[in-house]
C-alpha atoms as a printed R data frame, in Angstrom:
    type eleno elety resid chain resno       x       y       z
1   ATOM     1    CA   UNK     A     1  11.752   0.985 -17.022
2   ATOM     2    CA   UNK     A     2  10.845   1.906 -13.452
3   ATOM     3    CA   UNK     A     3  12.234  -0.057 -10.580
4   ATOM     4    CA   UNK     A     4  11.249  -0.389  -7.008
5   ATOM     5    CA   UNK     A     5  13.307  -1.661  -3.919
6   ATOM     6    CA   UNK     A     6  10.754  -2.864  -1.682
7   ATOM     7    CA   UNK     A     7  11.028  -3.831   1.825
8   ATOM     8    CA   UNK     A     8   8.250  -6.188   3.059
9   ATOM     9    CA   UNK     A     9   7.703  -7.031   6.858
10  ATOM    10    CA   UNK     A    10   5.210  -9.399   7.697
11  ATOM    11    CA   UNK     A    11   4.575  -8.520  11.298
12  ATOM    12    CA   UNK     A    12   1.282 -10.470  11.354
13  ATOM    13    CA   UNK     A    13   3.093 -13.761  10.522
14  ATOM    14    CA   UNK     A    14   5.646 -13.186  12.936
15  ATOM    15    CA   UNK     A    15   3.588 -11.745  15.785
16  ATOM    16    CA   UNK     A    16   0.470 -14.036  15.380
17  ATOM    17    CA   UNK     A    17   1.572 -17.142  13.743
18  ATOM    18    CA   UNK     A    18  -1.357 -19.198  15.177
19  ATOM    19    CA   UNK     A    19  -3.861 -16.483  14.097
20  ATOM    20    CA   UNK     A    20  -2.265 -16.270  10.892
21  ATOM    21    CA   UNK     A    21  -2.794 -20.119  10.432
22  ATOM    22    CA   UNK     A    22  -6.332 -20.286  11.651
23  ATOM    23    CA   UNK     A    23  -7.160 -17.304   9.660
24  ATOM    24    CA   UNK     A    24  -6.432 -18.718   6.332
25  ATOM    25    CA   UNK     A    25  -3.973 -15.958   5.866
26  ATOM    26    CA   UNK     A    26  -1.284 -18.158   4.798
27  ATOM    27    CA   UNK     A    27  -3.078 -19.585   1.832
28  ATOM    28    CA   UNK     A    28  -3.580 -15.899   0.804
29  ATOM    29    CA   UNK     A    29  -0.197 -14.537   1.836
30  ATOM    30    CA   UNK     A    30   1.366 -12.699  -1.205
31  ATOM    31    CA   UNK     A    31   5.122 -13.261  -1.427
32  ATOM    32    CA   UNK     A    32   7.407 -10.334  -1.473
33  ATOM    33    CA   UNK     A    33   8.470 -10.989  -5.067
34  ATOM    34    CA   UNK     A    34   4.825 -10.608  -6.083
35  ATOM    35    CA   UNK     A    35   4.489  -7.494  -4.112
36  ATOM    36    CA   UNK     A    36   7.837  -6.190  -5.974
37  ATOM    37    CA   UNK     A    37   6.208  -6.938  -9.369
38  ATOM    38    CA   UNK     A    38   3.156  -5.208  -8.494
39  ATOM    39    CA   UNK     A    39   4.732  -2.092  -7.378
40  ATOM    40    CA   UNK     A    40   7.062  -1.965 -10.460
41  ATOM    41    CA   UNK     A    41   4.019  -2.224 -12.565
42  ATOM    42    CA   UNK     A    42   1.962   0.425 -10.458
43  ATOM    43    CA   UNK     A    43   5.046   2.643 -10.647
44  ATOM    44    CA   UNK     A    44   5.063   2.223 -14.496
45  ATOM    45    CA   UNK     A    45   1.355   3.184 -14.728
46  ATOM    46    CA   UNK     A    46   1.931   6.285 -12.213
47  ATOM    47    CA   UNK     A    47   5.293   7.586 -14.101
48  ATOM    48    CA   UNK     A    48   3.741  10.939 -14.545
49  ATOM    49    CA   UNK     A    49   3.153  11.280 -10.576
50  ATOM    50    CA   UNK     A    50   6.601  10.337  -9.972
51  ATOM    51    CA   UNK     A    51   9.489  12.215  -8.813
52  ATOM    52    CA   UNK     A    52  12.370  11.847 -11.079
53  ATOM    53    CA   UNK     A    53  14.656   9.037 -10.176
54  ATOM    54    CA   UNK     A    54  16.513   6.122 -11.406
55  ATOM    55    CA   UNK     A    55  14.597   3.692  -8.805
56  ATOM    56    CA   UNK     A    56  12.304   3.951  -5.932
57  ATOM    57    CA   UNK     A    57  12.098   2.574  -2.392
58  ATOM    58    CA   UNK     A    58   9.275   1.686  -0.352
59  ATOM    59    CA   UNK     A    59   8.456   0.003   2.951
60  ATOM    60    CA   UNK     A    60   5.292  -2.199   3.293
61  ATOM    61    CA   UNK     A    61   4.316  -3.400   6.673
62  ATOM    62    CA   UNK     A    62   1.807  -6.239   7.039
63  ATOM    63    CA   UNK     A    63   0.468  -6.205  10.594
64  ATOM    64    CA   UNK     A    64  -2.498  -6.789  12.826
65  ATOM    65    CA   UNK     A    65  -5.206  -4.494  14.435
66  ATOM    66    CA   UNK     A    66  -3.352  -3.932  17.373
67  ATOM    67    CA   UNK     A    67  -0.283  -2.564  15.934
68  ATOM    68    CA   UNK     A    68  -2.113  -0.660  13.549
69  ATOM    69    CA   UNK     A    69  -4.275   0.893  16.326
70  ATOM    70    CA   UNK     A    70  -1.190   2.047  18.174
71  ATOM    71    CA   UNK     A    71   0.128   3.643  14.942
72  ATOM    72    CA   UNK     A    72  -3.227   5.409  14.160
73  ATOM    73    CA   UNK     A    73  -3.371   6.634  17.653
74  ATOM    74    CA   UNK     A    74   0.243   7.846  17.707
75  ATOM    75    CA   UNK     A    75   0.248   9.375  14.225
76  ATOM    76    CA   UNK     A    76  -3.612  10.438  13.562
77  ATOM    77    CA   UNK     A    77  -4.959  10.754  17.146
78  ATOM    78    CA   UNK     A    78  -7.528   7.995  16.140
79  ATOM    79    CA   UNK     A    79  -7.355   5.401  18.787
80  ATOM    80    CA   UNK     A    80  -8.829   2.551  16.497
81  ATOM    81    CA   UNK     A    81  -7.663   0.139  13.823
82  ATOM    82    CA   UNK     A    82  -7.754   0.977  10.556
83  ATOM    83    CA   UNK     A    83  -7.146  -0.809   7.156
84  ATOM    84    CA   UNK     A    84  -4.090   1.131   5.658
85  ATOM    85    CA   UNK     A    85  -1.847   3.999   6.947
86  ATOM    86    CA   UNK     A    86   0.833   5.854   4.636
87  ATOM    87    CA   UNK     A    87   3.921   7.740   5.800
88  ATOM    88    CA   UNK     A    88   5.152   9.742   2.976
89  ATOM    89    CA   UNK     A    89   8.693  10.606   2.940
90  ATOM    90    CA   UNK     A    90   8.221  13.238   0.046
91  ATOM    91    CA   UNK     A    91   6.681  16.180   1.690
92  ATOM    92    CA   UNK     A    92   8.563  19.116   0.036
93  ATOM    93    CA   UNK     A    93  10.069  19.722  -3.179
94  ATOM    94    CA   UNK     A    94  13.408  17.609  -3.951
95  ATOM    95    CA   UNK     A    95  16.651  19.107  -4.693
96  ATOM    96    CA   UNK     A    96  17.949  18.022  -8.073
97  ATOM    97    CA   UNK     A    97  21.407  16.610  -8.227
98  ATOM    98    CA   UNK     A    98  23.067  13.649  -9.790
99  ATOM    99    CA   UNK     A    99  24.010  12.116  -6.561
100 ATOM   100    CA   UNK     A   100  20.277  11.984  -5.520
101 ATOM   101    CA   UNK     A   101  19.157  10.572  -9.002
102 ATOM   102    CA   UNK     A   102  21.607   7.548  -8.833
103 ATOM   103    CA   UNK     A   103  20.331   6.318  -5.434
104 ATOM   104    CA   UNK     A   104  16.822   4.790  -4.774
105 ATOM   105    CA   UNK     A   105  14.510   7.661  -4.064
106 ATOM   106    CA   UNK     A   106  12.665   6.588  -0.868
107 ATOM   107    CA   UNK     A   107   8.747   7.402  -1.180
108 ATOM   108    CA   UNK     A   108   7.660   6.160   2.333
109 ATOM   109    CA   UNK     A   109   6.001   3.528   4.181
110 ATOM   110    CA   UNK     A   110   2.624   1.699   3.887
111 ATOM   111    CA   UNK     A   111   1.306  -0.164   6.835
112 ATOM   112    CA   UNK     A   112  -1.732  -2.557   6.374
113 ATOM   113    CA   UNK     A   113  -3.758  -4.558   9.042
114 ATOM   114    CA   UNK     A   114  -4.354  -8.064   7.927
115 ATOM   115    CA   UNK     A   115  -7.262  -8.425  10.423
116 ATOM   116    CA   UNK     A   116  -9.063  -5.447   8.850
117 ATOM   117    CA   UNK     A   117  -8.189  -6.402   5.296
118 ATOM   118    CA   UNK     A   118  -9.706 -10.007   6.152
119 ATOM   119    CA   UNK     A   119 -12.929  -8.543   7.344
120 ATOM   120    CA   UNK     A   120 -13.286  -5.934   4.418
121 ATOM   121    CA   UNK     A   121 -12.569  -8.663   1.839
122 ATOM   122    CA   UNK     A   122 -15.459 -10.852   3.345
123 ATOM   123    CA   UNK     A   123 -17.774  -7.647   3.409
124 ATOM   124    CA   UNK     A   124 -16.769  -6.946  -0.070
125 ATOM   125    CA   UNK     A   125 -17.088 -10.524  -1.324
126 ATOM   126    CA   UNK     A   126 -13.504 -10.893  -2.782
127 ATOM   127    CA   UNK     A   127 -10.365 -12.566  -1.800
128 ATOM   128    CA   UNK     A   128  -7.955 -11.308   0.867
129 ATOM   129    CA   UNK     A   129  -5.415 -10.913  -1.874
130 ATOM   130    CA   UNK     A   130  -7.636  -8.576  -3.966
131 ATOM   131    CA   UNK     A   131  -8.193  -6.511  -0.747
132 ATOM   132    CA   UNK     A   132  -4.759  -6.273   0.180
133 ATOM   133    CA   UNK     A   133  -3.754  -5.342  -3.498
134 ATOM   134    CA   UNK     A   134  -6.565  -2.619  -3.395
135 ATOM   135    CA   UNK     A   135  -5.504  -1.143   0.210
136 ATOM   136    CA   UNK     A   136  -1.741  -1.201  -0.784
137 ATOM   137    CA   UNK     A   137  -2.521   0.578  -4.088
138 ATOM   138    CA   UNK     A   138  -4.491   3.295  -2.042
139 ATOM   139    CA   UNK     A   139  -1.177   3.480   0.339
140 ATOM   140    CA   UNK     A   140   1.068   3.978  -2.866
141 ATOM   141    CA   UNK     A   141  -1.281   6.823  -4.160
142 ATOM   142    CA   UNK     A   142  -1.147   8.681  -0.784
143 ATOM   143    CA   UNK     A   143   2.871   8.051  -0.875
144 ATOM   144    CA   UNK     A   144   2.431   9.937  -4.143
145 ATOM   145    CA   UNK     A   145   0.558  13.033  -2.940
146 ATOM   146    CA   UNK     A   146  -2.989  11.820  -3.706
147 ATOM   147    CA   UNK     A   147  -5.552  12.502  -1.062
148 ATOM   148    CA   UNK     A   148  -9.300  12.623  -0.640
149 ATOM   149    CA   UNK     A   149 -10.524  15.571   1.365
150 ATOM   150    CA   UNK     A   150 -13.734  15.581  -0.384
151 ATOM   151    CA   UNK     A   151 -16.123  13.324  -2.537
152 ATOM   152    CA   UNK     A   152 -14.808  14.208  -5.794
153 ATOM   153    CA   UNK     A   153 -11.040  13.713  -4.985
154 ATOM   154    CA   UNK     A   154 -12.053  10.525  -3.417
155 ATOM   155    CA   UNK     A   155 -13.620   9.368  -6.561
156 ATOM   156    CA   UNK     A   156 -10.711  10.068  -8.538
157 ATOM   157    CA   UNK     A   157  -8.519   8.126  -6.039
158 ATOM   158    CA   UNK     A   158 -10.669   5.019  -6.254
159 ATOM   159    CA   UNK     A   159 -10.810   5.129  -9.989
160 ATOM   160    CA   UNK     A   160  -7.156   5.063 -10.060
161 ATOM   161    CA   UNK     A   161  -6.908   2.341  -7.855
162 ATOM   162    CA   UNK     A   162  -9.075   0.400 -10.181
163 ATOM   163    CA   UNK     A   163  -6.784   1.221 -13.032
164 ATOM   164    CA   UNK     A   164  -3.789   0.063 -10.765
165 ATOM   165    CA   UNK     A   165  -5.296  -3.148  -9.963
166 ATOM   166    CA   UNK     A   166  -6.207  -3.826 -13.520
167 ATOM   167    CA   UNK     A   167  -2.684  -3.207 -14.358
168 ATOM   168    CA   UNK     A   168  -1.639  -6.471 -12.174
169 ATOM   169    CA   UNK     A   169  -4.850  -8.360 -13.704
170 ATOM   170    CA   UNK     A   170  -7.173  -7.939 -10.871
171 ATOM   171    CA   UNK     A   171 -10.570  -6.919 -12.165
172 ATOM   172    CA   UNK     A   172 -12.470  -5.414  -9.171
173 ATOM   173    CA   UNK     A   173 -16.029  -3.832  -9.110
174 ATOM   174    CA   UNK     A   174 -16.622  -0.984  -6.589
175 ATOM   175    CA   UNK     A   175 -19.706   1.100  -6.391
176 ATOM   176    CA   UNK     A   176 -18.954   4.934  -6.635
């Protein structure tokens, strides 16, 4: 069984409580326990893509357009908000040692803009929680080395996201 230690930071709720209340975010907010269950299920599905470890650690930050724009400008030189950013911790081959396999393996951080997710959920005509799951699944795939430099790899990644969402009982229709 795959286990994940998840650190969920809800900056959107902390920094914009009035906006969170007015936007309906509180009704759609996904509790940390649900995120943890979803990540455990996703990592079970993705076990072939995982580096060997007893457990894994991931950071998830839910934020607003202002903060994600700052991060996007600093790390991707794109001074605009985006929906999801991933900061993978595993960029090189890992040394194999008994000590390392006993501690949780840090995979990296995923940052999602609630503002952008809300707009995209409305455009796609599905719930905010579905959009958040979609974006976080995309971020997780990036943490595990997936990328989409061309149309074919993007289609493979989108298909994998559909599989991940189905694994947590979210049925999503996307057009490829």
